[in-house]
C-alpha positions as CSV (number, residue, x, y, z in Angstrom):
1,M,76.2,76.1,123.6
2,K,78.8,78.9,123.1
3,A,80.5,80.3,126.1
4,A,80.1,84.0,126.8
5,L,83.1,86.2,126.4
6,H,82.7,88.1,129.6
7,A,81.4,87.3,133.1
8,R,78.6,89.3,134.6
9,P,80.2,92.4,136.3
10,L,80.1,92.6,140.1
11,R,77.5,94.9,141.6
12,P,78.9,97.8,143.6
13,G,79.0,97.2,147.3
14,P,81.2,96.2,150.2
15,V,81.5,92.6,149.2
16,A,82.5,93.4,145.7
17,G,85.0,96.0,146.9
18,L,86.7,93.6,149.3
19,L,86.9,90.9,146.6
20,L,88.4,93.3,144.1
21,A,90.9,94.6,146.7
22,A,91.9,91.0,147.6
23,L,92.3,90.0,143.9
24,I,94.5,93.0,143.2
25,G,96.4,92.8,146.4
26,G,97.1,89.2,145.8
27,C,98.6,89.8,142.4
28,N,102.4,89.6,142.1
29,R,104.0,92.9,141.1
30,D,106.0,91.1,138.4
31,T,102.8,89.8,136.9
32,L,101.2,93.3,136.7
33,R,104.2,94.8,135.0
34,H,103.9,92.6,131.9
35,F,102.0,94.1,128.9
36,A,100.1,92.1,126.4
37,F,102.4,92.7,123.4
38,D,106.1,92.4,122.8
39,G,106.8,92.9,119.2
40,P,103.4,92.0,117.7
41,E,103.6,91.2,113.9
42,W,101.4,88.4,112.5
43,S,97.7,87.9,113.2
44,D,94.7,85.6,112.4
45,V,91.0,85.6,113.1
46,L,88.9,82.6,114.3
47,Y,85.2,83.0,113.2
48,P,82.4,81.5,115.2
49,E,81.2,79.3,112.3
50,E,84.7,77.7,112.3
51,G,84.0,76.2,115.7
52,G,85.4,76.8,119.2
53,P,83.6,78.0,122.4
54,F,83.2,81.7,121.5
55,W,80.2,83.3,119.9
56,T,82.1,86.1,118.2
57,E,85.2,86.7,116.2
58,I,88.5,86.2,118.1
59,G,91.8,87.6,116.9
60,F,95.2,86.1,117.6
61,V,98.4,88.1,117.5
62,A,101.9,86.6,117.6
63,N,104.6,88.4,119.4
64,T,108.0,88.1,117.8
65,R,110.1,89.0,120.8
66,D,108.7,86.8,123.6
67,G,107.1,83.9,121.6
68,T,103.6,84.4,122.9
69,I,100.2,84.6,121.1
70,V,97.6,86.9,122.5
71,P,93.8,86.5,122.0
72,L,91.6,89.5,121.3
73,D,87.9,90.2,121.5
74,L,87.6,92.0,118.2
75,R,83.9,92.9,118.5
76,H,84.3,94.6,121.9
77,G,87.8,96.0,121.3
78,T,89.6,94.5,124.2
79,V,92.1,91.7,124.9
80,L,90.0,88.7,125.5
81,G,88.6,88.5,129.0
82,D,88.3,84.7,129.1
83,Q,87.9,84.3,132.9
84,Y,84.4,84.4,134.4
85,G,85.8,85.3,137.9
86,G,88.0,88.1,136.6
87,P,87.2,89.5,133.2
88,F,89.3,92.5,134.0
89,L,92.5,90.3,134.2
90,R,94.9,90.0,131.4
91,P,94.2,87.3,128.8
92,R,95.6,83.8,129.3
93,Q,97.9,84.0,126.4
94,V,99.6,81.1,124.6
95,A,103.3,80.7,125.4
96,T,105.6,79.0,123.1
97,G,109.1,80.1,124.3
98,E,111.1,83.3,124.0
99,L,113.7,81.8,121.8
100,R,111.2,81.3,119.0
101,Q,110.7,83.7,116.2
102,L,107.1,83.4,115.4
103,G,106.0,84.0,111.8
104,Q,102.6,83.6,110.2
105,I,99.9,82.0,112.4
106,S,96.6,80.1,111.9
107,A,93.9,79.6,114.5
108,W,91.9,76.3,114.2
109,A,89.0,74.9,116.2
110,E,88.9,71.1,116.2
111,D,85.4,71.1,117.7
112,E,83.0,73.2,119.7
113,D,85.2,73.1,122.8
114,T,88.8,73.4,121.7
115,V,91.0,76.0,120.0
116,K,94.5,75.5,118.7
117,V,97.0,77.9,117.2
118,F,99.6,76.9,114.6
119,A,102.6,79.1,114.0
120,A,105.7,79.1,111.8
121,D,108.8,79.2,114.0
122,L,111.6,80.7,112.0
123,H,114.2,80.1,114.7
124,F,113.8,76.3,115.0
125,G,112.4,75.9,111.5
126,V,109.3,74.0,112.6
127,L,105.6,74.3,112.6
128,V,104.5,74.9,116.2
129,E,101.1,73.6,117.5
130,A,99.9,75.1,120.7
131,T,96.5,74.7,122.5
132,Y,94.7,77.8,123.6
133,I,91.5,76.2,124.9
134,E,91.6,72.6,125.9
135,E,88.1,72.1,127.2
136,V,85.0,73.9,128.5
137,V,84.1,73.3,132.1
138,D,80.8,74.6,133.4
139,G,80.6,77.0,130.4
140,E,84.0,78.5,131.0
141,P,86.9,77.9,128.4
142,Q,89.9,76.3,130.0
143,P,93.5,76.6,128.7
144,P,95.7,73.6,129.3
145,Q,97.2,73.1,132.7
146,A,101.0,73.2,132.8
147,R,102.6,69.9,134.0
148,L,105.9,69.4,135.7
149,S,108.3,66.4,135.5
150,N,110.3,65.4,138.5
151,A,113.6,67.2,138.7
152,T,116.7,65.1,138.2
153,F,119.9,66.0,140.1
154,L,123.1,65.2,138.1
155,D,126.1,64.9,140.5
156,N,128.7,65.3,137.8
157,D,131.7,65.2,140.1
158,Q,130.4,62.2,142.1
159,S,130.8,64.1,145.3
160,G,127.6,62.8,146.9
161,D,125.8,66.2,146.9
162,G,122.0,66.3,146.6
163,A,120.3,69.5,145.6
164,E,116.6,69.6,144.8
165,L,113.8,72.0,143.6
166,T,111.1,73.1,146.1
167,K,108.1,75.5,145.9
168,V,107.8,75.1,142.1
169,E,105.1,77.2,140.5
170,L,104.0,77.0,136.8
171,R,101.7,79.6,135.3
172,R,99.1,79.4,132.6
173,G,99.9,81.6,129.7
174,F,103.6,81.9,130.6
175,T,104.9,78.3,131.0
176,T,105.5,76.3,127.8
177,T,106.7,72.9,126.8
178,E,110.5,72.7,127.2
179,R,113.4,71.2,129.1
180,W,115.1,73.3,131.9
181,T,118.7,72.9,132.8
182,L,120.2,74.4,136.0
183,T,124.1,74.4,136.2
184,F,125.9,75.3,139.5
185,D,129.0,77.5,139.1
186,G,130.1,77.3,142.7
187,E,128.0,80.1,144.0
188,A,124.7,80.1,142.1
189,W,122.7,78.3,139.5
190,T,122.6,79.4,135.9
191,V,119.1,78.7,134.4
192,E,118.4,77.9,130.8
193,G,115.2,76.7,129.0
194,S,115.4,74.9,125.7
195,R,112.7,77.2,124.3
196,S,113.0,80.2,126.6
197,G,116.8,80.5,126.5
198,R,119.3,81.4,129.1
199,Q,117.8,83.6,131.8
200,G,119.1,87.0,132.7
201,R,119.4,86.2,136.4
202,V,120.8,83.3,138.4
203,A,119.1,81.2,141.1
204,T,120.7,81.7,144.5
205,P,120.5,78.6,146.8
206,G,117.7,79.0,149.3
207,K,116.1,82.0,147.6
208,R,113.0,82.3,145.4
209,F,113.9,82.3,141.7
210,Q,111.6,83.7,139.0
211,S,112.4,83.3,135.3
212,D,112.5,86.3,133.0
213,N,109.0,85.9,131.5
214,L,107.4,84.1,134.6
215,E,107.7,80.7,132.9
216,V,108.8,79.0,136.2
217,V,109.2,79.9,139.8
218,F,111.2,77.7,142.3
219,T,113.7,77.5,145.1
220,V,116.8,75.4,145.0
221,T,117.9,73.8,148.3
222,G,120.6,71.3,149.2
223,A,124.3,71.0,148.6
224,A,126.0,71.1,145.1
225,S,129.5,71.4,143.6
226,E,130.6,73.3,140.6
227,G,129.3,71.6,137.4
228,D,126.4,69.8,139.1
229,Q,123.1,70.2,137.3
230,L,119.4,70.0,137.9
231,V,117.2,69.0,135.0
232,F,113.4,69.1,134.7
233,S,110.7,69.6,132.1
234,T,107.5,71.6,131.8
235,D,104.7,70.6,129.4
236,T,101.6,72.5,128.2
237,G,100.9,70.4,125.1
238,V,103.0,72.4,122.7
239,E,104.2,70.2,119.8
240,E,106.7,70.8,117.0
241,H,106.2,69.4,113.5
242,D,109.1,69.0,111.1
243,L,107.8,69.8,107.6
244,G,111.2,69.1,105.9
245,G,112.7,72.6,106.1
246,L,112.2,76.1,107.3
247,V,108.5,77.1,107.5
248,M,108.3,80.4,105.7
249,G,104.6,81.0,105.5
250,L,101.2,79.5,106.2
251,T,97.6,79.7,104.9
252,E,94.6,77.7,105.9
253,L,92.5,76.5,103.0
254,E,89.0,78.0,103.4
255,G,86.3,75.5,104.5
256,E,88.9,72.7,104.9
257,D,90.9,71.4,107.8
258,L,94.1,71.8,105.8
259,L,97.1,74.1,106.2
260,L,99.4,74.9,103.3
261,A,102.9,75.7,104.4
262,A,105.7,77.3,102.4
263,V,108.8,75.3,103.1
264,W,112.4,76.2,102.3
265,D,115.3,73.8,102.8
266,P,118.4,76.0,103.1
267,A,120.8,73.0,102.9
268,A,119.5,71.8,99.6
269,S,118.4,75.3,98.4
270,T,115.0,73.9,97.4
271,G,111.5,75.0,98.2
272,H,108.1,73.3,98.2
273,L,104.6,73.5,99.6
274,A,103.6,71.0,102.3
275,L,99.9,70.1,102.7
276,F,99.3,69.6,106.4
277,D,96.2,67.8,107.6
278,L,95.1,69.4,110.9
279,P,93.0,66.6,112.4
280,T,95.8,64.0,111.9
281,R,98.7,66.4,112.3
282,T,100.4,64.9,109.3
283,V,101.8,66.0,106.0
284,V,99.6,64.4,103.4
285,G,101.4,65.6,100.3
286,R,103.9,68.1,98.8
287,V,103.9,70.4,95.8
288,R,107.3,70.7,94.2
289,L,108.3,74.1,92.8
290,P,110.9,74.8,90.1
291,S,114.6,74.8,91.1
292,G,115.7,77.8,93.2
293,A,112.1,78.8,94.2
294,Q,111.7,80.0,97.7
295,P,108.0,80.3,98.6
296,W,106.8,82.3,101.5
297,R,103.6,84.4,101.0
298,F,100.1,83.2,99.9
299,A,97.0,84.6,98.3
300,T,93.9,82.5,97.3
301,D,91.1,82.9,94.8
302,P,88.1,81.4,96.5
303,S,86.1,81.2,93.3
304,T,88.6,79.1,91.4
305,G,90.6,77.5,94.2
306,L,93.8,78.8,92.7
307,I,96.6,79.6,95.1
308,Y,99.2,82.3,94.4
309,V,102.6,81.9,96.0
310,A,105.1,84.7,96.3
311,D,108.7,83.9,95.8
312,A,111.3,85.4,98.1
313,Q,114.3,84.6,95.8
314,L,113.1,84.4,92.2
315,P,111.2,87.2,90.3
316,S,108.1,85.0,90.2
317,V,104.6,84.4,91.5
318,W,103.6,80.8,91.3
319,T,100.0,79.9,90.4
320,V,99.1,76.5,92.0
321,A,96.1,74.5,91.0
322,L,96.1,72.3,94.1
323,D,95.2,68.6,93.8
324,R,94.0,67.7,97.3
325,E,94.0,63.9,96.6
326,L,97.4,63.9,94.9
327,P,99.3,67.1,95.8
328,E,102.4,66.0,93.8
329,A,100.2,66.2,90.6
330,S,99.2,69.8,91.3
331,G,99.6,72.2,88.4
332,V,102.2,75.0,88.8
333,D,102.4,78.0,86.4
334,E,104.5,81.1,86.7
335,I,103.7,84.8,86.6
336,S,106.9,86.8,85.9
337,V,107.4,89.9,88.0
338,P,110.2,92.5,88.1
339,A,111.7,91.2,91.3
340,P,111.2,88.8,94.2
341,V,107.9,89.4,95.9
342,H,107.6,90.7,99.4
343,A,103.7,90.6,99.7
344,L,100.7,89.8,97.7
345,A,96.9,89.9,97.9
346,F,94.0,88.7,95.7
347,V,90.8,90.8,95.2
348,A,87.9,90.2,92.9
349,H,84.6,91.9,92.0
350,E,81.6,90.4,90.3
351,A,79.6,92.5,88.0
352,E,76.1,93.3,89.2
353,P,73.0,93.9,87.0
354,G,72.2,97.6,86.7
355,F,75.6,98.7,87.9
356,E,78.4,100.1,85.7
357,E,81.4,98.6,87.6
358,P,82.9,95.8,85.5
359,A,84.0,92.5,87.0
360,Y,87.7,92.0,87.7
361,R,90.2,89.5,89.2
362,H,93.3,91.3,90.3
363,L,96.5,90.1,92.0
364,F,98.3,92.8,94.0
365,V,102.0,92.3,94.1
366,A,104.6,94.2,96.2
367,P,108.0,93.6,94.5
368,A,111.1,93.8,96.7
369,D,112.9,96.2,94.4
370,G,110.7,99.2,95.0
371,D,108.2,101.2,97.1
372,R,105.1,100.3,95.0
373,V,102.3,97.8,94.6
374,D,101.8,96.4,91.1
375,V,98.4,95.1,89.9
376,Y,98.1,92.1,87.6
377,D,94.9,91.5,85.7
378,L,94.4,87.7,85.9
379,D,91.8,87.7,83.1
380,S,93.8,89.6,80.5
381,G,97.3,88.5,81.7
382,L,98.4,92.1,81.7
383,W,99.9,94.5,84.3
384,L,97.8,97.6,85.0
385,D,99.6,100.9,84.4
386,A,98.5,103.5,87.0
387,N,99.9,106.4,85.1
388,P,100.9,105.8,81.4
389,R,102.4,109.3,81.1
390,D,105.3,108.7,83.5
391,G,107.0,106.3,81.2
392,L,107.0,103.5,83.9
393,T,104.8,100.4,84.1
394,G,103.3,99.5,87.4
395,G,101.6,100.9,90.4
396,V,101.9,104.2,92.2
397,D,104.9,105.1,94.3
398,L,104.2,104.8,98.0
399,L,107.6,106.3,98.9
400,S,108.4,103.6,101.4
401,P,108.9,99.8,101.3
402,V,105.7,97.7,101.7
403,V,105.4,95.6,104.8
404,G,102.1,93.7,104.1
405,L,98.9,93.6,102.1
406,S,95.4,92.3,102.9
407,A,92.2,92.6,100.7
408,S,88.7,93.3,101.9
409,P,86.2,90.5,101.3
410,L,83.4,93.0,100.7
411,P,83.2,96.3,98.8
412,I,83.1,99.5,100.9
413,R,82.0,103.0,100.2
414,L,85.0,105.1,99.3
415,A,85.5,108.6,100.8
416,Q,86.0,110.5,97.6
417,T,83.1,111.8,95.7
418,S,82.4,112.8,92.1
419,N,81.8,116.4,91.0
420,F,78.1,115.6,91.6
421,G,78.6,114.4,95.2
422,A,78.2,110.7,94.4
423,R,80.2,108.1,96.3
424,S,81.5,104.9,94.6
425,S,82.1,101.5,96.2
426,D,84.9,99.1,95.6
427,H,86.9,96.4,97.2
428,V,90.1,97.7,98.7
429,V,93.6,96.3,99.6
430,T,95.1,97.6,102.8
431,V,98.8,98.2,102.6
432,S,101.2,98.9,105.5
433,T,104.5,100.6,104.8
434,F,107.9,100.8,106.6
435,D,107.5,104.5,107.2
436,G,104.7,103.8,109.7
437,A,101.5,104.3,107.6
438,L,98.4,102.3,106.6
439,R,96.8,103.1,103.3
440,A,94.1,101.5,101.1
441,L,94.3,100.8,97.4
442,E,91.3,100.6,95.0
443,G,90.7,97.0,93.9
444,A,89.8,98.0,90.4
445,T,92.8,100.3,89.7
446,G,95.4,99.9,92.4
447,C,95.3,103.7,93.0
448,V,95.5,104.9,96.6
449,V,92.1,105.7,98.1
450,I,91.9,109.4,98.7
451,N,90.0,111.4,101.3
452,T,87.0,113.6,100.6
453,A,89.1,116.5,99.5
454,G,91.6,114.6,97.4
455,P,94.9,116.2,96.3
456,S,94.5,120.0,96.7
457,I,96.3,123.1,97.8
458,N,96.6,123.3,101.6
459,Y,94.2,125.4,103.5
460,E,94.8,127.3,106.7
461,V,92.0,128.9,108.7
462,G,89.8,128.7,105.7
463,V,92.2,130.4,103.3
464,V,94.0,128.6,100.5
465,Q,97.7,128.7,100.8
466,L,98.6,130.1,97.4
467,D,101.2,132.9,97.4
468,F,102.1,135.3,94.6
469,T,105.4,137.2,94.8
470,D,105.6,140.2,92.4
471,K,109.1,141.1,91.3
472,G,110.0,144.2,89.4
473,A,107.2,146.2,87.7
474,T,103.6,145.5,88.9
475,S,102.2,142.3,87.4
476,N,98.8,140.6,88.0
477,P,98.7,137.1,86.5
478,V,96.1,134.8,87.9
479,L,96.1,131.1,88.6
480,S,92.7,130.3,87.2
481,T,90.0,128.5,89.2
482,D,88.6,125.4,87.3
483,R,84.9,125.7,87.0
484,A,84.2,122.0,87.3
485,T,86.2,121.4,90.5
486,S,86.4,125.0,92.0
487,R,90.2,124.5,92.3
488,Q,93.2,126.2,91.0
489,V,95.1,122.9,90.6
490,V,93.5,119.8,89.2
491,A,95.1,116.5,90.3
492,H,95.5,113.2,88.5
493,P,92.4,111.0,89.0
494,C,94.6,108.1,90.3
495,G,95.4,108.6,94.0
496,G,99.1,108.4,94.7
497,V,100.2,109.9,91.3
498,T,99.9,113.4,92.7
499,R,102.5,113.8,95.5
500,G,102.4,116.0,98.5
501,E,105.0,118.6,97.8
502,T,105.8,122.3,97.4
503,W,105.5,123.8,93.9
504,T,107.0,127.0,92.6
505,L,106.2,128.6,89.3
506,T,108.8,131.2,88.3
507,Y,108.5,133.6,85.3
508,D,111.5,133.8,82.9
509,G,111.3,137.2,81.3
510,T,113.8,136.3,78.6
511,R,111.9,133.3,77.4
512,G,108.5,134.6,78.2
513,V,107.4,131.4,80.0
514,W,107.1,130.1,83.5
515,D,109.3,127.3,84.9
516,A,107.5,124.8,87.1
517,E,109.4,122.9,89.9
518,G,108.2,120.5,92.5
519,S,110.2,119.8,95.7
520,I,109.9,116.1,94.9
521,S,109.0,116.0,91.2
522,G,111.9,118.4,90.3
523,L,112.2,120.9,87.5
524,Q,109.7,120.1,84.7
525,L,111.0,119.8,81.2
526,T,108.0,121.5,79.6
527,P,107.7,125.2,80.4
528,V,104.4,126.9,81.3
529,Q,102.8,129.2,78.8
530,E,100.2,131.8,79.9
531,D,96.6,131.3,78.8
532,V,97.4,127.6,77.9
533,R,96.4,124.9,80.3
534,Y,99.5,123.2,81.6
535,V,100.1,119.6,82.5
536,T,103.2,118.4,84.4
537,D,105.6,116.0,82.7
538,N,104.0,112.9,84.4
539,G,100.5,114.2,84.3
540,S,100.2,114.4,88.1
541,L,98.5,117.9,88.0
542,S,97.4,120.6,85.7
543,F,96.6,124.3,86.0
544,L,96.1,127.5,84.0
545,I,97.9,130.8,84.4
546,L,95.9,133.6,82.9
547,S,97.8,136.8,81.9
548,G,96.7,139.9,83.7
549,T,96.2,143.5,82.7
550,S,99.8,144.1,83.6
551,P,102.4,141.8,82.0
552,S,104.4,139.3,84.1
553,T,108.0,140.2,84.8
554,D,111.2,138.3,85.4
555,G,111.2,136.6,88.8
556,D,107.5,136.7,89.4
557,R,106.6,133.6,91.4
558,F,103.5,131.5,92.4
559,S,104.1,129.0,95.2
560,F,101.7,126.6,96.9
561,V,101.9,123.5,99.1
562,L,100.0,120.5,97.6
563,N,98.4,117.9,99.9
564,D,98.5,114.5,98.3
565,G,95.0,113.8,99.6
566,Q,95.7,110.1,100.4
567,L,93.7,108.3,103.0
568,R,96.4,107.5,105.4
569,L,96.7,106.5,109.1
570,T,100.0,107.0,110.9
571,E,99.0,107.1,114.6
572,A,96.4,106.1,117.2
573,V,94.9,108.9,119.4
574,R,93.9,107.9,122.9
575,T,93.3,109.4,126.4
576,L,90.4,111.6,125.3
577,G,92.2,112.7,122.2
578,T,95.3,114.1,124.0
579,V,97.9,111.3,123.4
580,A,98.9,110.2,119.9
581,T,101.0,107.1,119.5
582,P,102.7,106.8,116.1
583,F,102.7,103.6,114.1
584,E,106.4,102.7,114.4
585,L,107.1,99.9,112.0
586,P,103.6,98.4,111.5
587,G,103.2,94.7,110.8
588,P,101.2,93.2,108.0
589,P,97.5,94.1,108.2
590,L,94.7,91.6,108.3
591,V,91.2,92.5,107.0
592,Y,88.2,90.8,108.5
593,A,84.4,91.3,108.5
594,F,81.6,90.6,111.0
595,D,77.9,91.3,111.4
596,A,77.3,94.2,113.8
597,G,73.7,95.2,113.4
598,P,70.1,93.9,113.1
599,T,68.6,92.4,110.0
600,G,65.4,93.5,108.3
601,G,63.9,97.0,108.0
602,G,66.6,98.2,105.7
603,W,69.5,97.4,108.0
604,D,71.0,94.6,106.0
605,I,73.3,96.6,103.8
606,D,75.0,98.4,106.6
607,R,75.1,95.7,109.2
608,T,78.5,94.3,108.2
609,K,81.7,96.0,109.5
610,V,84.9,95.5,107.6
611,E,88.0,96.2,109.7
612,A,91.7,95.8,109.4
613,L,93.7,94.4,112.3
614,L,97.1,96.2,112.4
615,P,99.9,95.0,114.7
616,V,102.4,97.8,115.4
617,T,105.7,96.0,116.1
618,N,107.9,98.7,117.6
619,T,105.1,100.4,119.6
620,D,103.9,97.2,121.1
621,M,100.2,97.8,120.3
622,V,97.6,96.5,118.0
623,V,94.8,98.6,116.4
624,S,91.7,97.8,114.5
625,V,90.8,100.2,111.7
626,R,87.3,100.5,110.2
627,L,87.8,100.7,106.5
628,Q,84.5,102.5,105.8
629,G,85.1,105.9,107.5
630,W,88.8,105.1,107.8
631,S,89.3,105.5,111.6
632,V,90.9,103.7,114.4
633,Q,88.2,101.8,116.2
634,H,90.1,100.1,119.0
635,V,93.6,100.2,120.5
636,F,94.7,96.9,122.1
637,E,97.6,97.0,124.6
């Protein structure tokens, strides 16, 4: 039987009030000042059908600065309240040590009662295995209990001193597996953990010491001389697995208890894939890659089982047909790309009878040499060209380096509509960028998903911001309104091609034409002629200037500010809409889906929510974004 996520709330009354006051009053101030996140970056989702004691989807977010992994209740939009007696308390996070630099993570349930988290540790170059839930007691999930070894005093100068540790406290969610070394300098003890590092404060003899992140609390008593040491160990079941090199990335094979790890050996400058069996905690095989390859990011095609591996050093994406029985015999093919790859995602759509949308299998690739996402058609073996008129091959320019990509497992209804008001549906690929934005790309085209208005001239108080400056003799040219769209400016159909910028159209009386210049696009090579529809050099927008009853004169000018119309999120608004926190350096997004409504009676189509979990590294928060409607659903802090 699955354990509930939250305990039944206390009823109002004097007993409940006294209990709450006692709990809060008994909390240490240092415990209360710690927040849930400290540099969140990578995330994973554990689904109920995968096992474990929870009945709903649980998110896990790895902190890069303090080495902790925090569980989230994605359905209810809170950090996971996993204690029946105090669901309002902070979650019992998974501690691995502050020295670690956690990379990609994978949550795994061995059975109905346990949950483990595996993480790539870029600092020590190992695969970390940490237990979140060890057992279920009386229906309540229990994290592992921290254990302490007896402290050993090292009388290094043979003086006969004898210091010891007293009043030792270990804390769930803070203590981890490591060796602690205390060294006496003549006045105080310096404290260093093998995985928590050297502490910022020293332990004064006879006074209570607390480590920086609450890993251990103790008091040192007794005599010691300079150079003497106290050594002890703490254990929460965290284990390290050496996979033969630096673990660069992880992916769990769907429906199998197998992890695929991207491994790089810096000494030999070789890279390979290690197939790690979760139940036995062993490497059961390796996939060798060509010389110089440095694997690190994964995307998987569930229908074919093919695995796509991004290369951080070579301009390649490796297509791996994994042989589970004999990994060394797996087939490896290459897709050439313009540069080493920073992120990638796979998205596919199956054609449905009665619908016009064709089937496709696309690989979204973010090359490290630019600010774009290219789309590779796996069926034709060709790269899609978002805008053939610009003379470039590839995706649209996002004007900022890509941080991460994640594809939606289901199609969603897009915000933009046709001229007849119809809305289309498509799979999307979410993309976070270094400038602090989250966007979505259409799975079929790679174009940026646009809002209901799309690229258009800015409006202010219901008035279009289009200015005409008449120089010299009176002139009255008109920027024509297109009948089909009711707009003076018609944008390129691919979102992202039309940029948000200021345009000026200036009349040259000598040449009898208008010069068009965009604040980003620059001066256009082709001049604008009156009464002839004009298209900018790269086809990003078009318009028509109609001559008036009075001729245009030198210096006449149209100016307008164009909104790019992209569906973009850059901040989370909270506190009744009065406080906005920007997305300062977002991490890679992770798209997930869950059932959120009843079945039958016409509800089936809309009962599934598709959301993206977005860690925001520099702002120390995590948000969930509903893709259909494109809004922040929850803010986790």
